[in-house]
C-alpha positions in Angstrom: -18.3 -73.9 -6.5 -16.2 -71.7 -7.4 -13.8 -69.8 -4.5 -13.3 -66.3 -6.8 -15.7 -63.9 -5.7 -17.7 -61.2 -8.1 -19.4 -57.9 -7.4 -22.7 -57.0 -9.0 -22.8 -53.8 -9.8 -24.5 -51.6 -8.3 -24.9 -48.8 -10.8 -25.4 -49.2 -14.8 -28.8 -50.2 -15.2 -27.5 -54.0 -15.2 -29.0 -54.8 -11.3 -32.4 -55.4 -12.0 -32.0 -57.2 -15.4 -28.7 -59.1 -13.3 -27.4 -59.8 -17.4 -24.0 -59.5 -15.6 -24.7 -61.7 -12.9 -24.8 -64.7 -15.0 -23.0 -63.4 -17.1 -20.5 -64.1 -14.1 -21.8 -66.6 -12.2 -21.3 -68.8 -16.2 -17.6 -67.4 -16.5 -16.9 -68.8 -11.8 -19.3 -71.6 -12.5 -17.0 -73.1 -16.3 -21.7 -72.8 -17.5 -22.6 -72.5 -20.9 -23.7 -69.7 -21.4 -26.4 -67.7 -20.8 -26.5 -65.8 -24.2 -24.3 -67.0 -27.0 -22.0 -64.1 -29.2 -24.0 -63.7 -32.1 -26.8 -62.8 -29.3 -24.4 -60.6 -27.9 -23.3 -58.7 -31.0 -27.2 -58.1 -31.6 -27.2 -55.8 -28.3 -24.4 -54.0 -28.8 -25.8 -53.2 -32.6 -28.7 -51.8 -31.3 -26.4 -49.7 -28.4 -24.4 -48.6 -30.3 -27.6 -47.6 -33.4 -29.3 -45.0 -30.2 -25.8 -43.5 -29.1 -25.2 -42.1 -32.5 -28.9 -41.6 -33.0 -28.1 -39.1 -29.7 -25.8 -37.8 -31.1 -26.4 -37.0 -34.8 -30.4 -36.7 -34.1 -31.4 -39.0 -37.0 -32.6 -42.1 -36.7 -29.9 -44.9 -37.3 -31.1 -47.9 -39.1 -29.7 -51.2 -37.8 -28.7 -53.1 -40.9 -25.9 -50.0 -41.5 -24.5 -50.1 -38.5 -24.0 -54.6 -37.6 -22.4 -53.5 -41.6 -20.3 -52.1 -40.0 -19.2 -53.9 -36.7 -18.4 -56.9 -39.4 
């Protein structure tokens, strides 16, 4: 095990899903990441669509958001 230490997030909604912990462990231990870049992009797409929808009060199509990200 590496001597590099990391602290899990206490706030921000990641404390129960352990997403950040799993990512950090993978990086520290040089292991395969729990989710690939494509899955990360899908998640980002949903988050950005939700933020835009919240700001505009309009339903945002995630396919349109995907097109903007590419």
